[in-house]
ZADRENLUM-175832 format. One record per atom (N, C-alpha, C, O): residue in three letters; x, z, y. Coordinates in steps of 0.2 Angstrom, whole numbers, plus 5000, padded with zeros to 4 digits. Atoms other than C-alpha are relative to their C-alpha. Layout:
residues N
alaXZY...
END
This chain:
residues 359
unk499949975006unk501051275125unk500549974996unk500549914995unk499550025004unk502551255115unk499950014992unk499850074990unk500350005007unk502051215097unk500549974995unk500849924996unk499650035006unk503151195081unk499649994994unk499250034992unk500450025006unk502551105066unk500550004994unk501049964995unk499650005006unk503451145049unk499749994994unk499150004993unk500250015007unk503351105031unk499849944997unk499749934992unk500250065003unk503050925030unk500749965000unk501249995002unk499450055000unk504350775028unk500149985007unk500749955008unk499950024993unk504150735046unk499649945002unk499249914998unk500350064997unk503550595057unk500549955002unk501149975004unk500650045002unk503250445058unk499850014993unk500350024989unk500349995006unk502150465043unk500349954995unk500149894996unk499750055005unk503050385028unk500050034993unk500450014988unk500149975007unk502450485013unk499350024998unk499049984994unk500749985002unk500750575012unk499650035005unk499750025011unk500549984996unk499350665019unk500250055005unk500050045011unk499849964996unk500250805027unk500449975006unk500449995012unk499650044995unk501450685036unk499549965005unk499649965011unk500550034995unk499950585043unk499750055004unk499650045010unk500349954996unk499150745048unk500550025006unk500350035012unk499549984995unk500750795057unk500149955006unk500149975012unk500050054995unk500850635066unk499450005005unk499450005011unk500650004997unk499050625071unk499950065005unk499750055011unk500149944996unk498950805077unk500550015006unk500350025011unk499549994995unk500550815086unk500049955006unk500149975012unk500050054994unk500450655096unk499450015004unk499450005010unk500649984995unk498650705102unk500150065004unk499950065010unk499849944996unk499250875107unk500449995006unk500450025011unk499550024995unk500650795117unk499649975006unk499749995012unk500450034995unk499350695126unk499650055004unk499350035010unk500449954996unk498450855131unk500450055004unk500250105006unk499549964996unk500050925139unk500450054997unk500750095000unk499649955004unk500751025125unk500749974998unk500849914998unk499450025002unk502551025120unk500150014992unk500050064990unk500049995008unk502750985101unk500749984997unk501049945000unk499450015004unk504250995089unk499850004993unk499450044990unk500150015007unk504050925072unk500750004996unk501149964998unk499450005004unk505350975059unk500049954994unk499549944991unk500050065005unk505850825048unk500650004995unk501150034996unk499450025006unk506850775032unk500249935001unk500849924999unk499850075000unk506750595035unk500249985007unk499849995012unk499750024993unk507750525050unk499749945003unk499649895000unk500250054996unk506950425063unk500649975005unk501050015006unk499550034996unk507950305074unk500150045007unk500650035010unk500049964993unk507550415090unk499950074999unk499650094994unk500149925000unk507550605094unk499350015002unk499150075001unk500749994998unk505750585100unk499649944997unk499849894996unk500550055003unk504250495093unk499350015004unk499050065003unk500649994997unk502750465104unk499950065004unk499450095004unk500049944996unk503150615115unk500250064996unk500250114999unk499949955005unk503550725100unk500750014999unk501149964997unk499349995002unk505250805098unk500150014993unk499750044989unk499850005007unk506050785081unk500650034999unk501150025002unk499449965002unk507250905073unk500149984993unk499750004989unk499850025006unk508150845058unk500550064997unk501050075000unk499649955003unk508850975046unk500149994992unk499749954990unk499950015007unk509550975028unk499550024995unk499150074997unk500449985006unk508650995012unk500449994994unk501049964994unk499750015007unk509050994993unk499549954997unk498949964995unk500450055003unk508350824986unk499950024993unk500249994989unk500249985007unk507550904971unk499350015000unk499050045004unk500750005001unk505850894964unk499750075002unk499250085005unk500349945000unk505651084964unk500250045007unk500050095008unk499749964994unk506651134980unk500049975006unk500249995011unk500050044994unk506450994992unk499750045006unk499950045012unk500449974995unk505051075002unk500350075002unk500350085008unk499949944998unk505551255002unk500750015003unk500850055008unk499350004997unk507451225006unk499949985007unk500250015012unk500150024993unk506951125021unk499650055004unk499850065010unk500449964996unk505651245027unk500450075002unk500450105007unk499649954999unk506951385025unk500549995006unk500550035011unk499650024994unk508151295037unk499649995006unk499850015012unk500450014994unk506751245049unk499850075003unk499850085009unk500249944997unk506151425050unk500650045004unk500550075009unk499449974997unk507951485054unk500149975007unk500250005012unk499950034993unk508051355068unk499450025005unk499650035011unk500549984996unk506351405074unk500150075004unk500050085009unk499949934998unk506851585076unk500550005006unk500450045011unk499550004995unk508351545087unk499849945005unk500249945011unk500250044995unk507451405096unk499250005001unk498849974998unk500749975001unk505751485100unk499549955003unk499649915007unk500650044998unk504051405101unk499550065002unk499650125000unk500649954998unk502451495108unk499650014994unk499350074993unk500449995006unk501651465091unk500249954995unk500549904997unk499750055006unk502051385074unk499449994995unk499050034994unk500550035005unk500951285062unk500449984994unk500849934994unk499750025006unk501551285044unk499649964996unk499049974996unk500450035005unk500951165031unk500350014993unk500950024992unk499850005007unk500951185012unk500050084998unk500450125001unk500049935002unk500551355003unk500650024997unk500850084998unk499349995003unk502251344995unk500550045005unk500950075003unk499649974994unk502951395012unk499850075002unk500050095008unk500349944997unk501951555014unk500550055001unk500550095006unk499549954999unk503451665011unk500450005006unk500650055009unk499750004994unk504251605027unk499650015006unk499950025011unk500450004994unk502851625038unk500050075004unk499850075010unk499949934996unk503151815042unk500650005004unk500750055008unk499450004996unk504851775048unk499949995008unk500250035011unk500150014993unk504351705065unk499650065003unk499750075009unk500549944997unk503051845067unk500550065002unk500350105006unk499549944998unk504551975067unk500349995007unk500450045010unk499750014993unk505151895083unk499549985005unk499649955010unk500550014995unk503451875091unk499749935000unk499349925005unk500350075000unk502951695086unk499450004995unk499550014989unk500650005005unk501151695079unk500049934996unk500349884998unk499950065005unk500951575064unk499349994997unk498950044995unk500550035004unk499551475056unk500349964994unk500849934995unk499750045006unk499751405038unk499449964998unk498949994996unk500550055003unk498751255032unk500250004992unk500849974991unk499849995007unk498751295013unk499949944996unk500149934990unk500150065004unk498151115007unk499550024994unk499150074995unk500449995006unk497351114990unk500350054995unk500850094997unk499749955005unk497751214974unk500549964996unk500449934991unk499450045002unk499451134971unk500250024993unk500549984989unk499849975007unk499751244955unk499749964995unk499949974989unk500350045005unk498551134946unk500349934999unk500049894994unk499750075001unk499550974948unk500450004993unk500850044992unk499750005007unk500250914931unk500849995001unk501150004996unk499350014999unk501950874939unk500450065000unk501050064998unk499649945000unk502451054940unk500150034993unk499650034989unk499949965007unk503251154926unk499750075001unk499450095007unk500349944999unk502751334923unk500250045005unk499850085009unk499749964995unk503951414935unk499749985007unk499550025011unk500250024994unk503351304949unk499250025001unk499050045007unk500749975000unk501451344945unk500050075002unk499550095005unk500049934999unk501851524945unk500250015008unk499950065011unk499849994993unk502751504962unk499449995005unk499350025010unk500650014996unk501151424969unk499550055000unk499250075005unk500549945001unk500051564962unk500250065005unk499850085008unk499849944995unk501151694971unk500049985007unk499850025011unk500150034993unk501151584987unk499350015002unk499250025008unk500750004998unk499251584987unk499950085002unk499650095007unk500149934998unk499351774987unk500450025007unk500150065011unk499649984994unk500751785000unk499649975006unk499750005012unk500450034994unk499651665011unk499550045003unk499250035009unk500549954997unk498351805013unk500250055005unk499850085008unk499849954995unk499451915023unk500649985004unk500850015009unk499450014997unk501051835028unk499949965007unk500249985012unk500250034993unk500351715042unk499550045004unk499250085001unk500549974996unk499251765056unk499349984997unk498850014997unk500650035002unk497951645050unk500149954995unk500649914995unk500050055005unk497551535035unk499549955002unk499049965004unk500450054998unk496851365038unk499949964993unk500349954989unk500250045006unk495951265024unk499649945003unk499349945007unk500350064998unk495451085025unk499449984996unk499149924997unk500650025004unk494051085012unk499650074999unk499950124998unk500449935001unk492551215011unk500150034993unk500150094992unk499949975007unk492851224992unk500750045000unk500750094996unk499449965000unk494651284995unk499950075004unk500150125002unk500249944997unk493951405008unk499650054996unk499850114996unk500449965005unk492751474995unk500550034995unk500450094993unk499649975005unk494151494983unk500450065002unk500550114999unk499649944998unk495251604994unk499550065002unk499750115001unk500549944998unk493651704999unk499850034993unk499850094993unk500249975006unk493151724981unk500550044996unk500450094993unk499449985004unk494851754973unk500450065004unk500650115000unk499649954996unk495751854987unk499650045005unk499950085009unk500449974995unk494351904998unk500349995007unk500350035012unk499750024994unk495251815012unk499649945003unk499549895001unk500350054996unk494351725026unk500549955003unk501049975004unk499650054997unk495051565033unk499749965005unk499149965005unk500350044995unk494851445047unk499949934997unk500449904995unk500150075003unk494051285040unk500149955006unk499749955010unk499950054996unk494751135049unk500149944996unk500649944992unk499950065005unk494550965040unk500549955002unk500849965008unk499650064998unk495650815040unk499649955004unk499049955004unk500350044996unk495350675051unk500149924998unk500549914994unk499950075002unk495250485051unk499749965006unk499349985010unk500350054995unk494950335063unk499449964997unk499349964991unk500650035002unk493350245062unk500049925002unk500149915008unk500150074999unk493050055061unk500649964997unk501149984997unk499550045003unk493949915052unk500549965005unk500349955011unk499650044996unk495449825059unk499949924998unk499749904993unk500150075001unk495249635062unk500649964997unk500549924993unk499450045003unk497049585057unk500050014993unk499850064990unk499950005007unk497449555039unk500649974997unk500749944992unk499450025002unk499249525038unk500250024993unk500549994989unk499849975007unk499549645023unk499649974994unk500049954990unk500450035005unk498149575012unk500349924999unk500449904993unk499750075000unk498849395016unk500750004996unk500849964992unk499350005003unk500649445012unk500050014993unk500449994989unk500049985007unk500149514995unk499649954996unk499549964990unk500450055003unk499049364991unk499350024998unk499050004993unk500649985001unk497449454992unk499549975005unk499649965011unk500550034996unk495849384999unk499650055003unk499550115001unk500549954997unk494749475012unk499450014996unk499149974994unk500649985003unk493449575004unk500049974992unk499549964989unk500050035007unk494049504987unk500450054995unk500650024990unk499649965005unk495049654979unk499850075000unk499650105005unk500149935000unk494849824973unk500750045002unk501250015001unk499449964997unk496049954981unk500050074998unk499550104998unk499849935002unk496850114975unk500650025004unk501149985004unk499449984996unk498050214987unk500150074998unk499650124999unk499849935001unk498950374982unk500750014998unk501049964996unk499449995003unk500550454977unk499949994992unk499450014990unk500150025007unk500850394959unk500250064996unk500850064993unk499949945004unk500750564951unk499450004995unk498949984996unk500550005005unk499750604935unk499350025002unk498849995000unk500749974998unk498350704943unk499749955005unk499149975006unk500350054996unk498050554954unk499749944997unk499349904999unk500350045005unk497550454939unk500049925002unk499649885001unk499950074999unk498250284944unk500049964993unk499749914993unk500150035007unk498450244925unk499349994998unk499249944995unk500750005002unk496650284922unk499749945004unk499349905001unk500350064996unk496150164936unk500249934998unk499849894997unk499750075002unk497250024930unk499649984993unk499449934992unk500250015007unk496650044912unk499249985000unk499049944996unk500750014999unk494750054917unk499949935003unk499449905001unk500150064997unk494949904928unk500149944995unk499849894995unk499850055005unk495749804914unk499449984995unk499449934992unk500650015005unk494149824904unk499449965003unk499049945000unk500550034997unk493149734917unk500149935001unk500749915003unk499950074999unk492849544917unk499949985007unk499349975009unk500150034993unk493149484935unk500749975002unk501249984999unk499450034997unk494349374944unk500350035006unk500850025008unk499849974994unk494549494958unk500650044998unk500750064992unk499449975001unk496249584959unk499950085001unk499550105005unk500049934999unk496649774959unk500750015003unk501249995000unk499349984996unk498049834972unk500150074999unk499750115002unk499849935000unk498849994967unk500550025005unk501149995004unk499549994995unk499750054982unk500250085000unk499850125000unk499749935000unk500950204982unk500650014996unk500849964993unk499349985003unk502550284975unk500050075000unk499650115002unk499849935001unk503250454971unk500750014999unk501049974994unk499350005001unk505050514972unk500250034993unk500750024991unk499849965006unk504950624956unk499649984994unk499550034990unk500550015005unk503750534945unk500149934997unk499749894995unk499850075003unk504750374938unk499749994993unk499549934992unk500350015007unk504150404920unk499349985000unk499149934997unk500750014999unk502350404925unk499949935003unk499549895001unk500150064996unk502550254937unk500149944995unk499849894995unk499850055005unk503350154923unk499449994995unk499349934993unk500650015004unk501850184912unk499449975004unk499149925001unk500550044996unk500650124926unk500249935001unk499849895000unk499750075000unk501749974928unk500049964994unk500049904994unk500050035006unk501649934910unk499449964998unk499049984994unk500650045001unk500349794910unk500249935001unk500749915005unk499950074999unk500349604908unk499449975004unk499449915004unk500550034997unk498749584917unk500249975007unk500450015011unk499850034993unk499049464932unk499650025006unk499850015011unk500449984994unk497649534942unk500250075003unk500050085008unk499849934998unk498549704944unk500649995005unk501149965002unk499450004996unk499749714959unk500250075002unk499850125003unk499749934998unk500949864962unk500649995005unk501149995003unk499450014995unk501949834978unk500350065002unk500850055006unk499749944997unk502450014981unk499650035005unk499050015006unk500349964994unk502050124996unk500049955006unk500449915007unk500150034994unk501350045011unk499750055005unk499250085004unk500249964995unk501150135028unk499749975006unk499849915007unk500250024993unk500450125045unk499549945001unk499049954997unk500550054998unk499549975052unk499849954993unk499249944992unk500150045006unk499749875035unk499550044995unk499150014992unk500549965005unk498950015025unk499350005003unk498949994999unk500750014997unk497450015037unk499749944999unk499149934999unk500350065002unk497249835035unk499849994993unk499249964992unk500250015007unk497149845016unk499450045000unk498950024996unk500649965001unk495849985018unk499449965004unk498849965001unk500550034996unk494849875031unk499749944996unk499149924998unk500250075003unk494749715020unk499950004992unk499849954989unk500149995007unk494549785002unk499349984998unk498850005002unk500650015003unk493049734991unk499750074999unk499150085000unk500249935001unk492949924986unk500650044999unk501150014997unk499549955000unk494050074987unk499950054994unk499350084994unk500149955006unk494350184971unk500450065001unk501150055002unk499649944998unk494850364974unk499950044993unk499450064991unk500049975007unk495350454958unk500450075000unk500650094994unk499649945000unk496350614963unk499550064998unk498950064999unk500449955003unk495750764954unk500250075002unk499950125000unk499849944998unk496750904962unk500150005008unk500349955010unk499849994993unk496950964980unk499350015004unk498850025002unk500649984996unk495750994995unk499749935003unk499549894999unk500350064997unk495250855007unk500649955000unk501149965002unk499550055001unk496150695002unk500049955006unk499549925007unk500050044994unk496650595018unk499849924998unk499449895002unk500250075001unk496550425009unk499349984999unk499049935001unk500750005001unk494750455004unk499649995007unk499249955008unk500350004994unk494250495022unk500249935004unk499849905008unk499850064997unk495250345029unk499749944998unk499549905002unk500450065003unk494450225017unk499350005003unk499149945005unk500750004998unk492750285022unk500049985008unk499549955010unk500050024993unk493250275041unk500049935001unk499749905006unk499950074999unk493750095039unk499449964997unk499449904998unk500650035003unk492050055031unk500049974993unk499649924992unk499950035007unk492550025013unk499450034996unk499250094997unk500549985005unk491250044999unk500550054996unk501050024993unk499549955004unk492050204990unk499750024994unk499150044993unk500149975006unk492050254972unk500450064999unk501050055001unk499649955001unk492650424969unk499950044994unk499450054991unk500049955005unk493150544955unk499650065002unk499750095007unk500549954998unk491750674954unk500350074999unk500250104995unk499849934999unk492650834959unk499750035006unk499449995010unk500349974994unk491950964971unk500349985006unk499949975011unk499650024994unk493250924984unk499849935002unk499749925008unk500250074999unk492950734983unk499349995002unk499149965007unk500750014999unk491050754983unk499950035007unk499450015010unk500149974994unk491150864998unk500249955006unk499849955011unk499850044995unk492050735008unk499549945000unk499249925005unk500450065000unk491050585002unk499250015001unk498949965003unk500749985000unk489350665001unk499549944997unk499749924991unk500450065003unk487950524998unk500249945003unk499949895002unk499850064998unk489050395006unk500549974996unk500949924998unk499650035005unk490050354991unk499750014993unk499250044992unk500250005007unk489850324972unk500450044996unk501050024995unk499649965005unk490450454960unk500149974993unk499649944991unk499950025007unk491150424943unk500450064996unk500850094999unk499649955004unk491750534929unk500649964996unk500649894997unk499350035002unk493450494920unk499849944995unk500249894996unk500150055005unk492650384906unk499549955002unk499449904998unk500550054998unk491450284916unk500249965006unk499749925009unk499850044994unk492450194930unk499949934999unk499649905003unk500150075001unk492350024922unk499349985001unk499149935004unk500750024999unk490450034922unk499850005007unk499449965009unk500150004993unk490450084940unk500349945004unk500049925008unk499750064997unk491549944944unk499649944999unk499549895004unk500450055001unk490449824936unk499350005004unk499049955006unk500649984996unk488949904945unk500149975007unk499749945010unk499850024993unk489849864962unk500049925000unk499849895005unk499950075001unk490249684956unk499349965001unk499349915003unk500750044999unk488349634955unk499650025006unk499150005007unk500449994994unk487849714971unk500049945005unk500549905005unk500050054995unk487349604985unk500550025006unk500750085006unk499549994994unk488449585001unk499650055004unk500050105007unk500449964995unk487049675011unk500150084997unk500150125001unk500049935002unk487049824999unk500750035000unk500750095002unk499349974999unk488949844999unk500150025007unk500450075009unk499949984993unk488949835018unk499750065002unk499950105006unk500449944998unk487649975019unk500450064997unk500450115001unk499649955002unk488750085008unk500650015005unk500750075007unk499549994995unk490150055020unk499850025007unk500250075010unk500249984993unk489150085036unk499950084999unk500050125003unk500249935001unk488550255028unk500750045000unk500750095003unk499449965001unk490350305024unk500350005007unk500650065009unk499750004993unk490950255042unk499750055004unk499950095008unk500449954996unk489550355050unk500150074998unk500250115003unk499849935002unk489950505040unk500750035002unk500750085005unk499349984997unk491750505045unk499950015008unk500250065010unk500149994993unk491250485063unk499750065002unk499850105007unk500349944999unk490150635062unk500450064999unk500450115002unk499749945003unk491250755052unk500750005000unk501050055000unk499350005001unk493050695052unk500449965006unk500949935004unk499650034995unk493550635069unk500650035002unk500650105002unk499449974998unk495350665074unk500050045006unk500350095007unk500149964994unk494850715091unk499750074999unk499950125002unk500349945002unk493750845084unk500450054997unk500450114998unk499549965004unk495050905072unk500550035005unk500750095005unk499649984995unk496250915087unk499850065004unk500150105006unk500349954996unk495051015097unk500050074997unk500250125000unk500049945004unk494951145083unk500750035000unk500750095000unk499449975000unk496751165081unk500350025006unk500650075007unk499749984994unk497151175099unk499650075002unk500050115005unk500349934999unk495851315101unk500350054996unk500450114998unk499749955004unk496551405086unk500750025002unk500850085003unk499349984998unk498351395092unk500050045007unk500450085008unk500149974993unk497851445110unk499850084999unk500050125002unk500349935002unk496851595102unk500650044997unk500750104999unk499449965003unk498451645092unk500550025005unk500750085005unk499649984994unk499451645108unk499750065004unk500150105008unk500349944996unk498251775115unk499849985007unk499650025011
END
């Protein structure tokens, strides 16, 4: 089966959740004998990556046009370089999903979360996302949602059923600790936050709440964002020597940080299934999460919820836990990911869906 994956920044993953999803899914499908093409904005040194063909096409480096301009060119390329089936990512790209269908290429669209609720978008962008939600109900052959709450939203608002396929993660901590050592962090001695540094992900809230806590432990805020420099400067505006902001970290080092943190803080408030939350749980971290329906769906009873104004109290609660109690939270988190969010199980579901689309 020839499969095209469109709508992400490309692989290797160097940005966010969709890119990690694209890498994990495409490389696994290659191992199962399928031919994968991933359309990329960020250039890799080779035309192939772990068996996946990489196609680089131009875009407009602009906050509001980067995604849709690149997907426009990717769709044109797909039409003239046919695949058997196409998988699009991001609801904003819904308008392009009917074009391949005109030439007989079936299409699935992973809509992600409710992007129009993100604070970074202006009124026009939020309107586009709202229109795209509606377009997603009939332009592709199939809509994929990665959180049951998002599936419920599309069913309640648009009477549109979707294929629920969650995000995935690896299970078990890494033994290596080069990234923590490089950053001056002790094993099991630091709080960790990982996300794109955008307002709805609440890095500023996490930093401010942490600074209210009397502890010698450090807080590592990991992440960046291409169009949020003003907000990032606000997050960086601190004299607290316990707070580290080294920027974005990917790959093996990122998973080392998850594996050896004292506790992981997840504070995103918009979206579906957040990859960093599942990945932290899979590595056996004690997880504190902002209490949204989507985050609670993922964490279940294997994480500690907090409301916006009570994070500092929850951090203090974790600080007085015994090592055994914290370890038990981590075991529960890893067990939950192994049961519900295995990458192999996710790949099974996508493979079955794409084969079904081919008929």
